[in-house]
Structures are given as C-alpha cells and as structure tokens.
N, C-alpha and C positions, 0 to 999 in steps of 0.2 A: 915415633919416629921412620922404623926399620916400616914399618907397612907401607909408609907416603912414601919414602924412596922405591921400595920393591913394588909398588902400583907404578913412578915415574921409569923407571925401568919397560915395566911391560909397555907403558902408555908410547915411550922409545920407539922398543924394539916390534911393537904393531905397526906406530907409522913406515918402520921402515922395510918391513914387509909389503906394505900399502903401497910404499916409490917402489918396490922395484920391479921398473921395467927392463930387463933382459932378455928378456923373453919376448916383448913388442918389436915387429916391425913394421904400425903404421896405427894410428887413431886417431879415429871419428868423435870426436867431441869425446867423452869422459870412454867412448868404448875402447878395450888393446885389439885390434889383430893381431895375431901372433904366427911365429913359424910356422910353426904345427901347419896352421891355417894356410899361410901361404900355400907351405911346402905340397898340399896338399889336393891347393886349386891350381898348381903350376904343373902339377903331375896329372892332373885328369886333362888338360892342355897340352901338354909337353910331352909324355910320357912318361915312366921311371927314372930318368938323367935330364932333369929340366934344367940342370945347371950350365951344360956342355953351351947353351943358345945365346947370341950377344946381350949384352947390359938390354935395348934399345925394347929389344920384344921382351927380357923380365921385367924390364920396368912401365911397359902395357901394362903387361897383366897382371900387376902389381894395381899399376891405377884402376885397370880394370875390374879389380877385384873389390878398391875401395868405393869407388862408383857404382856396381849394382846391390852393394850393399847401404847406398843411401838409397840407391833406385829400392829397394826389399822396404825397406824402413813408410816410405813414404804410399808406396801400393799397399803397404798394412792401414797406413792413416783412413788411405780412401778406402778403406772396407776390402781390399783385396789378402783373405786372411786363408784360404785356403791349400793347403796344395807345400811342397817345399817351398825354398826358395828363389829354387827355378823357374815352378809353374807358376808363382806367385807374380814373377816381373812378369813372365812372358802373356799373365791372361792381362797384366795392369797396361801393358805397352799395348797387345790385341786393341782392347780400349779405344785407348788415344789413337791411335790410327784408324780405328771404326767410327771413331767423329771428327774425321777431318772428312771434309765437301771435295766431291769431285771435282777435278779441275776441271772451266769453262771450256768448252768446244772451242775456241781461237789461240787458247795458249798451248789442246793437244796437237789443232793443225799446225802450229808456230816451231813446235819440237816437232812434225813430223816431215817440215819443211828441210829444216839446219841438219836432219841423220838422216836423210833419203838412202843416203849411201846403203845405209843398213839395213834397206826395207828392199833388196836387190839380191834376186837369184844367181848364181852362175850355173852356166849349159846343166841341164842334165844328161844320164845318159844310163840310156839301155842297151844290157848286149847280154846272151846264152854266154853258156856256161858249159863248162866238162870237162871234168877234174877226176884225175885218175891218180891210183898213186904206185901204181909199179911204172916203172923206166920203159921196159921194153910195149910191153901195152901202147904205154901214150905216146912211144912211139910210131908202133902199125897203125894205131887208128890216126894219129898223123896226117902219113903217109895216102890213105885210103883219103883224109878229104879233100889234100892237094890233087886227088885224082878225078874227084865229083862224085863223093857219095855221100848222100844225106847225111847233112849237119845235126838235123834234129829227130831221126831216125836211130843215129849213134849211137847221142846224148842217154833218148831213152832206153836203149839195149844197151848203153856202158857204163852211164856215168856214177858215180860213187857219192856227189856228193845230195844232200835233202831236196837240197830246192825241184830236183827233178819234179816233182809232183805240182809245181809248175811250169813248166815245162823248160824247164831250166834259166828261166830267166828273171832277171835280177834290174830293180834302178825303181824308181829314177834316183839315179845317185849323181852328186857332183863331185868334179877333180877330184877337189879334195878330200871328200873324205872316200878315195879309191888308198889299196896299195900301190906305192909309189910303183913300185915293176908293173899292176897291173895299171895304174893311169897310164902308164908312160907306150904302152902300147899299145890300148886304147887312143888314146889319141892320134894317135897314126893311118888308124882306118876310114874307113868309109863307110859307109850302109851296108850292110848285104857282108864284108866281109869275115876273110877269119883272120885271127891270130896267128904267129907264129906256137910254135909249143915250149912254151911257158914255164921252165923249174919256181913252183910253190914250196912252202910251208909243208910239209906230207905230201909231195904229192906232185902232181904234172899238171898245166891248164891248158886248158885252150876256148877262147874265144870269138864270140861271130857278136860286130857290130847290128843291132837294131835300129835303135835312131836315136838324135839328139835332140832335146830341148832347145830351144834358144834359150838367151839370160830373158828374165823376168822380172820386172819393178813393181816390188806390193803396193795398192792402189791406197789409196785413205782408206777407207773403209776399212780393210782386212783389216789393218794393219792399229786402227781405230784402239782395240782391246788391247794391243799389247800395252801398248804407251800409255798408256790410263792408269795400268799395275807401276808402270815401270813414274810416273812421273805422282802416283800417289804412295810412292813407296820414296820417293827421292820428302818431299811434302812431310812425312813420317819421323825416315831421319832428321830432319831437320829441329820438328816438335819437340823431337826424343833429345835434340843435342842440348833446345835454349831451355828445355825440365833440368839434364841435368847439368848446365851451367851454375841455373838458382839454387837447386840444392847442393851445388859447391862451395857455391858463399855465402851460403846460410849458415857450414856447418863450418866447426875445428879440426880440420886435415892434416897430419903431422905424420913423416912416415921418417925412421931412423938407420938413421945410415947405418950406424955403426954394430947393430945388429941382423945384416944384410950380407947374401956372402957375393954379392953382385954390388956395382956402382952404378945406385938409383939414376938414374937421368930424364924420371918424366917428370909432369905436373903438378904432380903437387909440394909444398915448403919441407925442406930436412928439420928435424928436431938438432938441436944443437947442440944443451943442457949436457 
C-alpha cells in the first residue's frame, strides 16, 4: 500500500513538473519558446538592453521569432537541412523566390509609367576644387585668382586634395549629393566662374564650375532591369506572406503574457490559464 501511495506521489510530482510553464513566453504546438530564447533573439536584434524599446517593437520581434520557427520547420520538411536555422530559412526563401516567374512586359511598363518620377535625375554638376588647410595660404591663393592667375596651374601646384591627380575635377554630382555650404556656392556660379573662399572642415576650398548637365529622364529600356528586380521582390514578399499565414493557421500558437517583461500587442492569442 505504501509503495502504491509513493508511486502515486511520484506520478503527481512528475505531472506537475511537466506542466511548469513559468519559463515559457510562447508555445508552438507542444514546443515551448523560453525566456532565454527570446532574450537572446531580442539582444541579437536590438543590442544588450532590448527592453528599453517600445512594446510594439518587442511584440513584433516576438512574432518574428515564432514565425521564423514555423518557416524553419517547414523548410526542414521540404528537405532544407544543412546549416543553422538562419541559413536553412534563407535557402528556403531563395528557392521560393527563384520559382516565381518574371512579370510580363506590360506589367513592367505600367509600373514604369506610374513611377516615372523615380527615374528622373536632377541637374548634374562638374566642378574643379582647390583645397588648402592653411588659412593665410588659402587667402593668398584666392587673392591671386582674383587678379587673373591660372586656376588650373595653381590647383596642380598647391591643392592638398587627393583628387588633384584627376585635375581636381569632381562630378557628376546632383546638388543633393553635395554638402550644403558647397552646393549653395555652386548654385550661384556660371560656367567658368570661381567661388569665394569657402571655410570647410579641415581647411578652405575654392571652386570653379565646369558645367551643369540638365535633368535627364531615364528611359524604359534603361530602367527595365531595376523595375524587374523591384517587382520580383514584391512578388516574393507576397508569396512569403501567403506561406506564413498558412503555417500560422495550421499551428496552435499561444503567447504567455504573465512571463513577459512587456505588454504584448502582437498578432498571436494570449494564453490566459
């Protein structure tokens, strides 16, 4: 009788041990996702102090962790087994995306027409630059240039910038790609004119405008390759979302709010027991 009672106690204890979910932050079917696993995932994505981020960010990352597990399981079923979880998922996704057919020509043209503004370049600037670190020397050179001395000869003999090997020529650059103080000076110059002495980081600069190329519209043929990549990426993302939704519907997923250090606001249901 004592042996039976002892066995009963052991069975009860084992059952309680099995039901201990104090370290669970989520479950996928019968598999637990632990606090340690979530902490490591958050630190990998957010740094050493992840819980300083918003609950929205933390919830999204927990959702990503769960979804990646589902993708990993599915990838293994499909025969992708080599490497880490991250490598297996990457190979699986690449295979899915590579199977997607190239969008038809009319779809590519339609996208180009709707997004023509994205395929226009602004005016392109070409200019020469003399760079001097010493203020007195820079002022002396600028004074000589104002008197009519040859800009290109002075550049070759005095400029301290590495691009003087290219004759000091810079460009083509759009005005948005040029530092603000330089862009402002260039915008006031006409072809062949010299800028005032410009104080810049580390020294002083004198510019001479070579030419401004007018804005250009990139043709459909030039843009076609880029558009194909954009459309294929969009199609890949849509296909991946469909797969994720299917996998989520197949699996029983719970999030254990009481074991989390933030208020979960993601897409999965909360375990309330």
